[in-house]
VMD Tcl script that draws the C-alpha trace (Angstrom):
set ca {
  {117.75 74.11 108.41}
  {114.90 72.68 106.21}
  {115.57 68.98 107.51}
  {115.35 70.71 110.84}
  {111.87 72.39 109.92}
  {110.55 69.62 108.00}
  {111.04 67.25 111.04}
  {109.25 69.76 113.24}
  {106.58 70.02 110.92}
  {105.92 66.47 110.33}
  {106.61 65.41 113.73}
  {103.03 63.39 114.61}
  {103.48 64.62 118.28}
  {102.04 68.02 118.22}
  {100.42 67.62 121.62}
  {104.29 67.68 123.35}
  {104.93 71.62 124.69}
  {107.66 71.62 122.16}
  {105.79 70.80 119.36}
  {103.09 72.71 120.50}
  {105.20 76.11 120.69}
  {106.69 75.12 117.30}
  {103.28 75.08 115.78}
  {102.05 78.32 117.64}
  {105.59 79.97 116.31}
  {104.75 79.04 112.71}
  {101.11 80.15 112.74}
  {102.33 83.53 114.07}
  {105.01 84.03 111.56}
  {102.56 83.31 108.61}
  {100.15 85.90 110.27}
  {102.70 88.54 110.59}
  {104.55 87.48 107.01}
  {100.70 88.09 105.52}
  {100.54 91.23 107.06}
  {104.16 92.44 105.74}
  {102.97 90.96 102.15}
  {99.85 93.27 102.13}
  {102.06 96.25 103.37}
  {104.95 96.07 100.76}
  {103.39 94.35 97.83}
  {104.00 90.45 96.82}
  {106.89 91.81 94.47}
  {108.63 94.11 96.86}
  {108.06 91.58 100.08}
  {111.38 91.66 102.06}
  {111.36 88.50 103.65}
  {114.77 89.77 105.98}
  {112.34 92.16 107.72}
  {109.80 89.29 108.94}
  {112.63 88.01 111.53}
  {112.70 91.35 113.64}
  {109.40 91.97 113.05}
  {108.34 89.11 114.90}
  {111.25 89.56 117.74}
  {113.10 86.36 117.01}
  {116.43 85.46 115.40}
  {117.04 85.10 111.35}
  {117.85 81.29 112.62}
  {114.61 80.48 114.01}
  {113.13 81.97 110.69}
  {114.92 79.56 109.11}
  {113.59 76.75 110.71}
  {110.23 77.28 109.73}
  {110.42 78.96 106.29}
  {113.90 78.51 103.73}
  {113.35 81.54 101.97}
  {110.57 84.00 100.86}
  {108.84 82.04 98.44}
  {108.42 79.21 101.04}
  {106.64 81.99 103.27}
  {104.16 82.65 100.35}
  {103.69 79.39 99.73}
  {102.82 78.40 103.42}
  {100.27 81.67 103.50}
  {98.51 80.62 100.11}
  {98.01 76.90 101.50}
  {96.59 78.77 104.66}
  {93.93 80.25 102.48}
  {93.46 77.15 100.46}
  {92.86 75.42 103.89}
  {90.36 77.65 105.11}
  {88.65 77.45 101.77}
  {88.18 73.50 101.75}
  {86.90 74.41 105.57}
  {83.70 75.80 103.96}
  {82.98 73.33 100.92}
  {81.10 70.87 103.39}
  {78.64 73.76 104.05}
  {78.00 73.60 100.11}
  {77.56 69.82 100.38}
  {74.60 70.26 102.71}
  {73.18 73.09 101.08}
  {69.75 72.74 99.77}
  {70.85 72.43 96.01}
  {70.10 70.00 93.45}
  {73.41 68.05 92.30}
  {73.98 70.25 89.06}
  {73.54 73.22 91.03}
  {76.16 71.84 93.84}
  {78.40 70.54 91.22}
  {78.39 74.60 89.65}
  {78.50 76.29 93.41}
  {81.52 74.47 94.39}
  {83.56 75.83 91.37}
  {82.08 79.13 91.55}
  {82.77 79.31 95.42}
  {86.71 78.29 94.70}
  {86.74 81.21 92.39}
  {85.26 84.17 94.34}
  {87.15 82.89 97.55}
  {90.46 83.89 95.60}
  {88.83 87.15 95.10}
  {88.66 87.67 98.96}
  {92.40 87.22 99.19}
  {93.21 88.84 95.67}
  {96.72 89.88 96.52}
  {97.54 85.95 96.56}
  {97.04 85.92 93.05}
  {100.32 87.28 92.49}
  {102.35 83.94 93.38}
  {99.77 81.75 92.20}
  {100.77 83.75 88.64}
  {104.50 83.67 89.63}
  {104.55 79.67 90.96}
  {104.74 79.03 86.81}
  {107.56 81.06 86.19}
  {110.86 79.40 86.05}
  {113.25 78.69 89.28}
  {110.15 80.14 91.63}
  {108.84 76.59 92.68}
  {112.37 75.13 92.95}
  {113.06 77.16 95.94}
  {110.13 75.64 97.97}
  {110.42 73.26 100.43}
  {109.03 69.92 99.79}
  {107.16 70.12 102.79}
  {105.60 73.60 102.09}
  {104.64 71.88 98.13}
  {102.91 68.70 99.88}
  {101.05 71.15 101.92}
  {99.52 73.12 99.32}
  {99.26 70.31 97.20}
  {97.51 68.42 99.72}
  {94.87 71.49 100.18}
  {94.26 71.76 96.47}
  {93.82 67.79 96.27}
  {90.86 68.09 99.02}
  {89.37 70.73 97.22}
  {89.10 69.10 93.94}
  {88.19 65.87 95.19}
  {85.02 67.52 96.93}
  {83.97 68.84 93.81}
  {84.11 65.48 92.04}
  {82.18 63.42 94.86}
  {79.42 65.73 94.02}
  {79.13 64.19 90.59}
  {79.94 60.56 91.82}
  {76.87 60.87 94.07}
  {74.98 62.12 91.39}
  {75.78 58.99 89.37}
  {75.40 56.69 92.26}
  {71.83 58.13 92.64}
  {70.92 58.03 89.38}
  {71.11 62.07 88.90}
  {73.32 61.74 86.28}
  {74.09 59.39 83.45}
  {77.24 60.90 81.47}
  {79.97 59.03 81.18}
  {83.54 59.10 82.43}
  {84.81 60.59 79.25}
  {82.04 63.54 79.42}
  {82.68 63.87 83.24}
  {86.34 64.43 82.70}
  {86.45 67.08 79.79}
  {83.42 69.08 81.69}
  {85.37 68.89 84.77}
  {88.93 70.24 83.37}
  {86.42 72.95 81.60}
  {85.24 73.71 84.69}
  {88.28 74.32 86.55}
  {89.83 75.65 83.51}
  {87.07 78.63 83.38}
  {87.66 78.64 87.19}
  {91.46 79.26 87.14}
  {91.01 81.62 84.36}
  {88.28 83.74 86.47}
  {90.88 83.93 89.18}
  {93.61 85.57 87.09}
  {90.98 88.28 85.99}
  {89.42 89.14 89.21}
  {90.72 92.66 90.31}
  {92.86 92.77 87.47}
  {93.09 96.33 86.29}
  {94.97 95.10 82.77}
  {92.06 92.83 82.14}
  {89.60 94.61 79.70}
  {86.35 95.34 81.74}
  {84.11 93.01 79.73}
  {86.45 90.34 80.81}
  {86.68 90.87 84.42}
  {84.97 88.28 86.40}
  {84.55 90.58 89.06}
  {80.50 89.97 89.07}
  {79.65 86.84 90.16}
  {76.89 86.80 87.97}
  {78.98 86.57 85.00}
  {81.00 83.71 86.47}
  {77.69 82.08 87.12}
  {76.75 82.09 83.55}
  {79.95 81.10 82.39}
  {80.27 77.87 84.56}
  {76.10 76.98 83.83}
  {77.24 76.66 80.15}
  {79.99 74.08 80.92}
  {77.40 72.33 83.83}
  {74.86 72.27 81.23}
  {76.65 69.80 78.76}
  {76.27 66.95 81.17}
  {73.24 64.77 81.03}
  {71.82 65.51 84.55}
  {68.25 64.22 85.23}
  {67.59 67.51 87.19}
  {69.54 70.19 85.94}
  {69.68 73.87 86.06}
  {66.56 75.65 86.49}
  {65.47 79.36 86.04}
  {65.49 79.84 89.74}
  {68.81 78.16 90.12}
  {71.12 80.78 89.40}
  {69.72 83.12 92.57}
  {69.64 79.92 94.81}
  {73.49 79.04 93.80}
  {74.50 82.35 94.22}
  {73.15 82.87 97.69}
  {74.58 79.76 99.15}
  {77.94 80.92 97.66}
  {77.93 84.14 99.33}
  {76.55 83.00 102.45}
  {79.89 80.84 102.49}
  {82.22 83.76 101.48}
  {80.74 85.72 104.27}
  {81.68 82.58 106.40}
  {85.05 82.81 105.20}
  {85.87 86.02 105.82}
  {84.74 85.72 109.24}
  {87.04 82.96 109.70}
  {89.99 84.70 108.48}
  {89.24 87.65 110.27}
  {89.35 84.98 113.53}
  {92.83 83.65 112.37}
  {94.35 87.07 112.03}
  {93.64 87.66 115.76}
  {94.48 84.61 117.18}
}
mol new
graphics top color blue
foreach p $ca { graphics top sphere $p radius 0.5 }
foreach p [lrange $ca 0 end-1] q [lrange $ca 1 end] { graphics top cylinder $p $q radius 0.2 }
display resetview
C-alpha cells in the first residue's frame, strides 16, 4: 500500500482527473485528521476513527497514510509549508539585513505557537521508533519544507555579504546561525508549555526578540540592530502571523 500511495503522490501528472481526485482526497483527509487530533489530543488520537469519519474504507485511508505517525508528519508538513509561504513577505519588508535575519527566525518560532498542538509530534519525533514508522515520501516532503525555511533565512545573510553589509567570516556566520536555530527551536518547546517556569516561557514575542537580538549582534553588520529595530521587526512579524492565521483558516474550509 505504501508503494501505491508513493506512486500516486509522486506522480507529475496532477492535471489528470485520477490524480486530481487523489490529491483532493489527500487534502480532505489531512483536514479531517487535524480536526481529530485537536479534538482527541495527539497522544489519545485514534487513527482508526479517521476512515469512518471521512466516509471511506480503511484500504482507501492506507493508500494515503501508512499509520498514525504518517498522518501527523503530513499535517505538520502542511503547517511548515504555510509558514514558508509567508517568508518572501519578510524578505521584502522595509528592514535592514540584520533586522530581516532576526525577523526570519522570530517568525519561525512564533508561527509554531499558532499551531502549538503540533509541538507534541515535534517533540515525539526524537523518540526511538517514531520516525521509523513514517513513509519515505512523507519524511521527504517534511524535509523539503524544512530545508526551504532554513535556506530562505540563509539567503538574507548571503545577500548582506554580497552587498557589503556583513563582513563576518564563514565560521562566524555558521556559529551564529546554529545558535539562532537552537534558540528558536528551544523557544518552540517552551511556548504554551505549562510545565516550564514562567520566567523561561517565550510566550511574549518581546522576550524572544531580545534573545535573538543578542545572537544577531555577534555578527559584524555594517548597519546592525537599532533602538527602533525591535518595534519594526515585531510589527513585520506580527503582520505575517495574522496573514498565516487567515491562510490556515482558508485551507481548513476548502
